[in-house]
C-alpha positions in Angstrom: 0.0 0.0 0.0 1.3 3.5 -0.8 2.2 6.0 1.8 -1.1 7.7 2.0 -2.1 10.1 4.8 -5.6 11.5 5.5 -7.4 14.6 6.7 -11.1 15.0 7.5 -12.9 17.7 5.6 -15.3 20.1 7.2 -18.3 17.8 6.3 -16.7 14.7 7.9 -15.4 13.2 4.6 -12.0 11.6 4.7 -9.5 12.9 2.0 -6.5 10.8 1.1 -3.2 12.5 0.1 0.5 11.9 -0.3 3.7 14.0 -0.6 6.7 13.2 -2.8 9.9 15.3 -3.1 12.1 17.0 -0.6 10.5 19.3 2.1 11.4 22.9 1.5 10.8 22.7 -2.3 8.0 24.8 -3.8 4.7 22.8 -3.6 3.1 21.5 -6.8 -0.4 20.1 -6.3 -1.8 17.6 -8.8 -5.5 17.0 -9.2 -6.9 13.9 -10.9 -9.4 13.3 -13.6 -12.8 11.8 -12.9 -12.7 8.0 -12.4 -9.0 7.9 -11.5 -7.0 8.3 -8.3 -3.9 10.2 -7.5 -2.0 7.3 -9.1 -2.9 8.7 -12.6 0.3 10.9 -12.1 2.6 8.0 -11.1 4.5 8.3 -14.4 5.3 12.0 -13.9 6.1 12.2 -10.2 9.7 11.2 -10.4 10.5 14.0 -12.8 8.4 16.6 -11.0 9.6 15.6 -7.5 13.2 16.6 -8.5 12.1 20.2 -8.5 8.9 20.3 -6.4 7.3 19.0 -3.3 4.5 17.1 -5.1 1.2 17.0 -3.3 -1.3 14.5 -4.7 -4.7 13.6 -3.4 -7.8 11.6 -4.2 -10.8 13.6 -5.1 -13.8 12.8 -2.8 -15.6 9.7 -4.2 -12.3 8.4 -5.7 -9.4 6.3 -4.6 -9.0 6.0 -0.9 -11.0 9.2 -0.1 -14.5 9.0 1.4 -17.5 8.4 -0.8 -20.4 10.5 0.5 -23.8 9.9 -1.1 -25.5 12.4 -3.4 -24.4 15.0 -5.9 -21.1 16.7 -5.3 -20.6 20.4 -6.2 -17.5 22.1 -7.6 -17.6 24.4 -4.6 -17.3 21.4 -2.2 -14.5 19.9 -4.3 -12.6 23.2 -4.2 -13.0 23.5 -0.5 -11.6 20.0 0.0 -8.4 21.4 -1.5 -8.3 24.4 0.7 -9.0 22.4 3.8 -6.2 20.0 2.9 -3.8 22.9 2.4 -4.9 24.4 5.7 -4.3 21.1 7.5 -0.8 20.8 6.0 0.0 24.5 6.8 0.7 25.2 3.1 -0.1 28.8 2.1 0.4 28.7 -1.7 0.9 26.1 -4.4 1.4 25.7 -8.1 -1.7 23.8 -9.2 -2.0 21.3 -12.1 -5.4 19.8 -12.7 -6.5 17.5 -15.6 -10.1 17.2 -16.7 -12.2 17.3 -13.4 -9.0 18.5 -11.7 -8.9 21.4 -14.2 -12.4 22.5 -13.2 -11.2 22.5 -9.5 -8.1 24.5 -10.5 -10.3 27.1 -12.2 -12.5 27.3 -9.1 -9.5 27.8 -6.8 -8.0 30.5 -9.0 -11.3 32.4 -9.0 -12.3 31.9 -5.3 -9.0 31.6 -3.5 -6.5 33.4 -5.7 -4.2 34.0 -2.7 -3.5 30.3 -2.6 -2.4 29.8 -6.2 1.0 30.7 -7.6 0.9 29.3 -11.2 -2.0 27.4 -12.7 -2.0 24.6 -15.2 -5.3 23.5 -16.7 -5.0 20.4 -18.8 -7.6 18.7 -21.0 -10.4 20.6 -19.3 -13.1 23.2 -20.0 -15.0 26.0 -18.4 -18.3 24.2 -19.1 -19.3 20.8 -20.5 -22.8 20.0 -21.6 -25.5 19.4 -22.2 -26.7 18.3 -18.7 -28.7 15.5 -20.2 -25.5 13.7 -21.2 -24.4 13.6 -17.5 -27.9 12.5 -16.4 -27.6 9.5 -18.8 -24.1 8.6 -17.5 -25.4 8.8 -13.9 -28.4 6.6 -14.7 -26.2 4.1 -16.5 -24.0 3.6 -13.4 -27.0 2.1 -11.6 -27.0 -0.8 -14.1 -23.2 -1.3 -14.6 -22.1 -3.9 -12.1 -18.4 -3.5 -11.5 -18.2 -0.6 -13.9 -17.2 -2.9 -16.7 -18.9 -1.0 -19.5 -18.1 2.4 -18.0 -14.4 1.5 -17.8 -14.3 0.6 -21.5 -16.0 3.9 -22.4 -13.5 5.9 -20.4 -10.6 4.1 -21.9 -11.9 4.8 -25.4 -12.3 8.5 -24.5 -8.9 8.7 -22.8 -6.4 6.9 -25.2 -5.9 6.5 -28.9 -7.0 3.2 -30.5 -3.3 2.3 -31.2 -2.5 2.3 -27.5 -5.6 0.3 -26.6 -5.1 -2.3 -29.3 -1.4 -2.7 -28.3 -2.7 -3.7 -24.9 -0.1 -1.5 -23.2 0.2 -2.3 -19.5 -0.8 1.3 -18.7 -4.2 0.6 -20.2 -4.8 -2.2 -17.8 -3.7 0.1 -14.9 -6.2 2.7 -15.9 -9.0 0.1 -16.4 -8.3 -1.2 -12.9 -8.5 2.4 -11.6 -11.9 3.0 -13.1 -13.2 -0.4 -11.9 -12.0 0.4 -8.4 -14.0 3.7 -8.3 -17.2 3.6 -6.3 -20.2 4.2 -8.6 -21.6 6.5 -6.0 -18.4 8.6 -6.1 -18.4 8.6 -9.9 -22.1 9.7 -10.0 -21.4 12.5 -7.5 -18.5 13.8 -9.6 -20.5 13.6 -12.8 -23.1 15.9 -11.1 -20.4 18.4 -10.2 -19.3 18.6 -13.8 -22.9 18.7 -15.0 -23.6 21.8 -12.8 -20.3 23.7 -13.4 -20.2 26.7 -15.6 -17.2 29.0 -15.2 -17.3 30.7 -18.6 -17.9 34.1 -17.2 -15.9 34.0 -14.0 -12.6 32.6 -15.5 -12.0 36.1 -16.8 -11.2 36.9 -13.1 -8.3 34.5 -13.0 -5.1 36.5 -12.2 -2.6 33.6 -11.8 -0.2 33.0 -14.6 -1.9 30.2 -16.5 -0.9 27.5 -18.9 -3.7 25.6 -20.8 -2.7 22.2 -22.2 -5.1 20.7 -24.7 -5.3 17.5 -26.8 -5.8 18.0 -30.5 -7.6 14.7 -30.7 -9.5 15.0 -27.3 -13.2 14.0 -27.7 -14.1 14.8 -24.1 -12.7 18.3 -23.6 -12.2 19.4 -27.2 -9.2 21.4 -28.4 -11.8 24.2 -28.9 -12.5 24.1 -25.1 -8.8 24.6 -24.4 -8.6 27.5 -27.0 -11.7 29.1 -25.3 -10.1 28.8 -21.9 -6.8 30.3 -23.0 -8.6 33.2 -24.8 -10.7 34.0 -21.8 -8.1 33.9 -19.0 -5.9 37.1 -19.2 -2.4 36.3 -20.4 -2.9 32.5 -20.5 -0.6 30.4 -22.7 -1.9 27.6 -24.8 -0.1 24.3 -25.7 -2.0 21.8 -27.9 -0.5 18.3 -27.9 -1.2 15.5 -30.5 -3.1 13.6 -27.8 -6.5 12.4 -26.8 -7.6 13.1 -23.2 -5.0 11.8 -20.8 -2.2 13.8 -22.4 0.1 13.3 -19.3 0.2 9.6 -20.1 0.0 9.5 -23.9 2.5 12.3 -24.5 4.4 12.2 -21.3 7.6 13.8 -22.5 5.9 16.7 -24.3 3.6 17.1 -21.3 6.4 17.3 -18.8 8.4 19.7 -21.1 5.4 22.1 -21.2 4.7 21.9 -17.5 8.4 22.3 -16.4 9.2 25.1 -18.8 6.1 27.0 -17.6 6.8 26.5 -13.9 
């Protein structure tokens, strides 16, 4: 079992986290996509931890964090981060979020700008709709025992066919990650994305921002990344020849973009 530690959020939900890298280095916080855990960053941590104290955590409803019932809100997911930082006595962080993690990063930069140094928003959007799509996904979870079908849908949305057909070990790792996610946690997070619309308020983001998008992303389109970069004052945009999990598919290019920006 990995070296996970825990805090308890204000509403009593347990949040799992871990730290890598030497104490005293600037803190880089990583926030995972929906249906994954903090382990989605395993391949990048060694490189990042040479320069940063890397703080990873499991979003509520995912990994080893608690799984409360009902719909989650982006506000609650953002406050989980703030309460974790408060518990660890960390004033400011660089924040890198992918997909759902990118929604959380936007919320933090808008509502708690004093806590964010530099912001990286990867394969994410200010708003994803229509709501009916998320209602369908939530309903489908009730009938998908063991998340078998849901896992294959995620993998098809995350990785190119060439990687899936080659049966790369990383595909099996991510399939297992999805199947280990509690359906109630997944439904709660789907609701948070369904209800999130930051298209007007992202113009308030003052943190230096890098937007990373995937040219072949079918979840958060390249156009979503372009819209984010256009709306956030001074934001830089990098489009990689990737699908959704660009940190895995184009790891070298992804790390180059992140490290040169930070």
